[in-house]
VEXDOTOR-720307 format. One record per residue (C-alpha): z, y, x. Coordinates in steps of 0.1 Angstrom, whole numbers. Layout:
c3->Z, c2->Y, c1->X
...
//
This chain:
c3->-42, c2->-317, c1->566
c3->-45, c2->-355, c1->570
c3->-22, c2->-358, c1->599
c3->3, c2->-335, c1->584
c3->6, c2->-358, c1->554
c3->15, c2->-387, c1->577
c3->42, c2->-366, c1->593
c3->60, c2->-363, c1->559
c3->70, c2->-400, c1->563
c3->71, c2->-405, c1->601
c3->108, c2->-398, c1->605
c3->117, c2->-428, c1->583
c3->88, c2->-452, c1->591
c3->92, c2->-489, c1->591
c3->97, c2->-510, c1->623
c3->69, c2->-522, c1->644
c3->73, c2->-560, c1->640
c3->38, c2->-567, c1->627
c3->17, c2->-590, c1->648
c3->-20, c2->-585, c1->658
c3->-44, c2->-612, c1->648
c3->-56, c2->-616, c1->683
c3->-43, c2->-615, c1->719
c3->-41, c2->-581, c1->735
c3->-57, c2->-579, c1->770
c3->-32, c2->-576, c1->798
c3->-49, c2->-546, c1->813
c3->-71, c2->-524, c1->791
c3->-92, c2->-500, c1->812
c3->-82, c2->-464, c1->813
c3->-105, c2->-438, c1->797
c3->-97, c2->-414, c1->825
c3->-90, c2->-377, c1->824
c3->-120, c2->-366, c1->803
c3->-135, c2->-332, c1->801
c3->-111, c2->-307, c1->785
c3->-120, c2->-281, c1->759
c3->-94, c2->-254, c1->758
c3->-91, c2->-224, c1->735
c3->-70, c2->-233, c1->705
c3->-35, c2->-219, c1->704
c3->-22, c2->-245, c1->679
c3->-23, c2->-283, c1->676
c3->-59, c2->-295, c1->671
c3->-56, c2->-314, c1->638
c3->-92, c2->-324, c1->631
c3->-127, c2->-327, c1->646
c3->-162, c2->-338, c1->639
c3->-196, c2->-339, c1->656
c3->-228, c2->-325, c1->641
c3->-254, c2->-351, c1->630
c3->-274, c2->-345, c1->662
c3->-242, c2->-346, c1->684
c3->-249, c2->-313, c1->700
c3->-220, c2->-294, c1->684
c3->-183, c2->-304, c1->681
c3->-163, c2->-286, c1->654
c3->-125, c2->-285, c1->657
c3->-98, c2->-272, c1->635
c3->-61, c2->-266, c1->640
c3->-28, c2->-249, c1->632
c3->-39, c2->-216, c1->647
c3->-58, c2->-210, c1->615
c3->-93, c2->-212, c1->632
c3->-122, c2->-236, c1->632
c3->-141, c2->-236, c1->666
c3->-176, c2->-247, c1->674
c3->-183, c2->-261, c1->709
c3->-215, c2->-271, c1->727
c3->-211, c2->-308, c1->735
c3->-232, c2->-308, c1->766
c3->-214, c2->-280, c1->784
c3->-180, c2->-278, c1->766
c3->-185, c2->-241, c1->760
c3->-172, c2->-224, c1->729
c3->-200, c2->-212, c1->705
c3->-180, c2->-195, c1->678
c3->-146, c2->-190, c1->662
c3->-145, c2->-192, c1->624
c3->-116, c2->-177, c1->605
c3->-104, c2->-175, c1->570
c3->-74, c2->-199, c1->566
c3->-39, c2->-188, c1->560
c3->-22, c2->-219, c1->574
c3->-49, c2->-239, c1->592
c3->-78, c2->-263, c1->588
c3->-71, c2->-300, c1->586
c3->-105, c2->-315, c1->575
c3->-141, c2->-310, c1->587
c3->-175, c2->-322, c1->577
c3->-211, c2->-313, c1->586
c3->-239, c2->-317, c1->560
c3->-265, c2->-343, c1->570
c3->-290, c2->-315, c1->580
c3->-263, c2->-299, c1->603
c3->-267, c2->-265, c1->587
c3->-234, c2->-263, c1->568
c3->-199, c2->-270, c1->579
c3->-172, c2->-276, c1->553
c3->-136, c2->-271, c1->562
c3->-106, c2->-281, c1->541
c3->-73, c2->-263, c1->545
c3->-47, c2->-243, c1->526
c3->-55, c2->-251, c1->489
c3->-93, c2->-247, c1->492
c3->-125, c2->-256, c1->512
c3->-144, c2->-230, c1->531
c3->-182, c2->-233, c1->539
c3->-200, c2->-218, c1->569
c3->-236, c2->-215, c1->579
c3->-236, c2->-233, c1->613
c3->-265, c2->-212, c1->627
c3->-253, c2->-177, c1->618
c3->-215, c2->-185, c1->616
c3->-213, c2->-166, c1->584
c3->-190, c2->-178, c1->556
c3->-212, c2->-188, c1->527
c3->-188, c2->-201, c1->500
c3->-155, c2->-215, c1->490
c3->-144, c2->-243, c1->467
c3->-112, c2->-234, c1->448
c3->-92, c2->-253, c1->422
c3->-65, c2->-273, c1->440
c3->-30, c2->-261, c1->434
c3->-15, c2->-272, c1->467
c3->-27, c2->-280, c1->503
c3->-59, c2->-300, c1->508
c3->-49, c2->-330, c1->530
c3->-81, c2->-350, c1->528
c3->-119, c2->-345, c1->525
c3->-150, c2->-367, c1->526
c3->-187, c2->-358, c1->522
c3->-211, c2->-384, c1->506
c3->-238, c2->-398, c1->529
c3->-265, c2->-378, c1->511
c3->-245, c2->-346, c1->515
c3->-246, c2->-338, c1->479
c3->-210, c2->-346, c1->469
c3->-178, c2->-335, c1->484
c3->-144, c2->-352, c1->476
c3->-112, c2->-334, c1->484
c3->-76, c2->-347, c1->481
c3->-44, c2->-327, c1->479
c3->-7, c2->-326, c1->478
c3->-12, c2->-316, c1->441
c3->-18, c2->-354, c1->436
c3->-55, c2->-351, c1->426
c3->-89, c2->-359, c1->441
c3->-115, c2->-333, c1->431
c3->-152, c2->-340, c1->432
c3->-177, c2->-312, c1->439
c3->-214, c2->-307, c1->438
c3->-219, c2->-291, c1->472
c3->-252, c2->-276, c1->464
c3->-241, c2->-257, c1->432
c3->-204, c2->-255, c1->443
c3->-195, c2->-268, c1->408
c3->-165, c2->-290, c1->401
c3->-177, c2->-323, c1->388
c3->-146, c2->-345, c1->382
c3->-109, c2->-349, c1->388
c3->-92, c2->-382, c1->397
c3->-55, c2->-385, c1->393
c3->-42, c2->-415, c1->413
c3->-8, c2->-421, c1->397
c3->13, c2->-392, c1->411
c3->5, c2->-397, c1->448
c3->-4, c2->-372, c1->475
c3->-39, c2->-379, c1->486
c3->-38, c2->-381, c1->524
c3->-72, c2->-397, c1->533
c3->-107, c2->-401, c1->519
c3->-140, c2->-418, c1->529
c3->-173, c2->-426, c1->512
c3->-189, c2->-460, c1->519
c3->-223, c2->-457, c1->538
c3->-242, c2->-465, c1->507
c3->-223, c2->-438, c1->488
c3->-212, c2->-462, c1->460
c3->-175, c2->-464, c1->468
c3->-149, c2->-437, c1->475
c3->-117, c2->-449, c1->493
c3->-85, c2->-430, c1->492
c3->-53, c2->-433, c1->512
c3->-19, c2->-420, c1->499
c3->15, c2->-408, c1->508
c3->39, c2->-411, c1->479
c3->71, c2->-403, c1->497
c3->94, c2->-419, c1->523
c3->106, c2->-453, c1->512
c3->91, c2->-451, c1->477
c3->64, c2->-470, c1->458
c3->34, c2->-486, c1->474
c3->11, c2->-472, c1->501
c3->-21, c2->-489, c1->491
c3->-57, c2->-478, c1->495
c3->-75, c2->-472, c1->463
c3->-112, c2->-478, c1->457
c3->-132, c2->-457, c1->432
c3->-167, c2->-461, c1->417
c3->-193, c2->-435, c1->425
c3->-204, c2->-417, c1->404
c3->-181, c2->-430, c1->376
c3->-149, c2->-422, c1->396
c3->-131, c2->-452, c1->380
c3->-107, c2->-475, c1->399
c3->-124, c2->-506, c1->411
c3->-99, c2->-521, c1->436
c3->-67, c2->-518, c1->456
c3->-60, c2->-527, c1->492
c3->-23, c2->-534, c1->498
c3->-5, c2->-541, c1->530
c3->6, c2->-509, c1->548
c3->43, c2->-502, c1->545
c3->41, c2->-464, c1->550
c3->17, c2->-435, c1->543
c3->-21, c2->-441, c1->549
c3->-34, c2->-410, c1->566
c3->-69, c2->-421, c1->578
c3->-96, c2->-444, c1->564
c3->-131, c2->-450, c1->575
c3->-159, c2->-475, c1->567
c3->-179, c2->-494, c1->593
c3->-216, c2->-484, c1->596
c3->-226, c2->-515, c1->576
c3->-199, c2->-508, c1->549
c3->-185, c2->-543, c1->552
c3->-152, c2->-533, c1->568
c3->-127, c2->-505, c1->561
c3->-103, c2->-494, c1->588
c3->-71, c2->-476, c1->579
c3->-44, c2->-459, c1->600
c3->-8, c2->-455, c1->588
c3->26, c2->-441, c1->595
c3->37, c2->-477, c1->599
c3->21, c2->-475, c1->634
c3->-6, c2->-501, c1->626
c3->-44, c2->-501, c1->621
c3->-56, c2->-525, c1->594
c3->-90, c2->-539, c1->589
c3->-102, c2->-548, c1->553
c3->-131, c2->-568, c1->540
c3->-147, c2->-545, c1->514
c3->-165, c2->-574, c1->496
c3->-134, c2->-596, c1->491
c3->-111, c2->-566, c1->492
c3->-86, c2->-585, c1->514
c3->-70, c2->-576, c1->547
c3->-86, c2->-594, c1->577
c3->-66, c2->-580, c1->607
c3->-36, c2->-559, c1->616
c3->-40, c2->-542, c1->650
c3->-7, c2->-533, c1->667
c3->0, c2->-514, c1->699
c3->6, c2->-478, c1->689
c3->42, c2->-468, c1->690
c3->41, c2->-442, c1->663
c3->20, c2->-428, c1->634
c3->-17, c2->-437, c1->636
c3->-33, c2->-403, c1->628
c3->-70, c2->-410, c1->629
c3->-95, c2->-439, c1->630
c3->-132, c2->-439, c1->637
c3->-159, c2->-466, c1->641
c3->-185, c2->-464, c1->668
c3->-221, c2->-463, c1->655
c3->-227, c2->-500, c1->663
c3->-196, c2->-510, c1->643
c3->-184, c2->-531, c1->673
c3->-159, c2->-506, c1->685
c3->-131, c2->-488, c1->667
c3->-111, c2->-458, c1->680
c3->-76, c2->-449, c1->669
c3->-53, c2->-421, c1->680
c3->-16, c2->-417, c1->674
c3->13, c2->-393, c1->675
c3->25, c2->-415, c1->704
c3->0, c2->-394, c1->724
c3->-25, c2->-422, c1->730
c3->-60, c2->-431, c1->721
c3->-71, c2->-467, c1->719
c3->-105, c2->-483, c1->718
c3->-106, c2->-517, c1->700
c3->-130, c2->-546, c1->702
c3->-134, c2->-551, c1->664
c3->-145, c2->-588, c1->667
c3->-118, c2->-598, c1->691
c3->-91, c2->-574, c1->676
c3->-81, c2->-564, c1->711
c3->-75, c2->-531, c1->729
c3->-102, c2->-525, c1->755
c3->-95, c2->-489, c1->768
c3->-67, c2->-464, c1->765
c3->-63, c2->-427, c1->771
c3->-45, c2->-396, c1->760
c3->-45, c2->-388, c1->722
c3->-28, c2->-370, c1->694
c3->-41, c2->-361, c1->659
c3->-78, c2->-368, c1->657
c3->-106, c2->-389, c1->672
c3->-144, c2->-389, c1->668
c3->-176, c2->-405, c1->683
c3->-209, c2->-387, c1->688
c3->-235, c2->-402, c1->664
c3->-251, c2->-420, c1->693
c3->-218, c2->-434, c1->705
c3->-221, c2->-420, c1->740
c3->-192, c2->-396, c1->739
c3->-156, c2->-400, c1->725
c3->-135, c2->-370, c1->716
c3->-98, c2->-369, c1->710
c3->-73, c2->-341, c1->705
c3->-42, c2->-338, c1->728
c3->-20, c2->-311, c1->714
c3->-40, c2->-278, c1->718
c3->-68, c2->-294, c1->739
c3->-97, c2->-317, c1->731
c3->-108, c2->-343, c1->757
c3->-144, c2->-356, c1->759
c3->-151, c2->-390, c1->775
c3->-185, c2->-405, c1->783
c3->-188, c2->-441, c1->772
//
């Protein structure tokens, strides 16, 4: 699970002396209480909305994946099959299939019938990261076994294996045009670098490195236009990177602990982050400032239209209208 990877390093994370590139507003507005979705018996570790925004999928340490109706907050289905829990989720672009990474494999479900329709096996250890290409044809999975495996989601065939220099793969994301795969890593407390690696698609060759975080990188996401990559780390910071020049453009500070998840709003002007300091922050990307704050935890996600923000808080998910 992505956030679990970050916790491997949290106990010995670096100090929080970094400085934001812009002034922080004196009084960010509160997100409020939000609408609570309750039902999980373990910590909610991951979530994602369906392409039409009507369904929210959540996974956690109680070994289940749950589907919720966004409009009412009612639970639609409980999906089972993991031994230890699900840590990564992705809907296919047509919304018909849900992929869930956990244990040492990926399970696939039919969203309409809730039937399990397949499994992708091959990793030797826990799957901590997962990303689906924009066209829905290719799935990338990252693991504690220090590999990234590439799959043809239609045929369920294994396509390629990337071995990023003996590092746990703790985060993955495809660029919006599908030409770049970004990977974040956790190679141990106080050891080596904690850079983000960029890989060519479909060649799966290294094409760049983004260096700056001082601890594990557990979440990466591209802006909708693909020009910016955001990353969250155990070093308590969110960093913004220019994907053209492959340089850092901002370090966003304010969280007091591991940044567990980052997500861009659909217009690319707003970034959400959540942290094990139990807060969620909304950032103005241009001004590099916090605009709103609320409860948080392990994961955060926007509906595709940007009208709802979801964040996990321990065993509960909160939905806020924006």
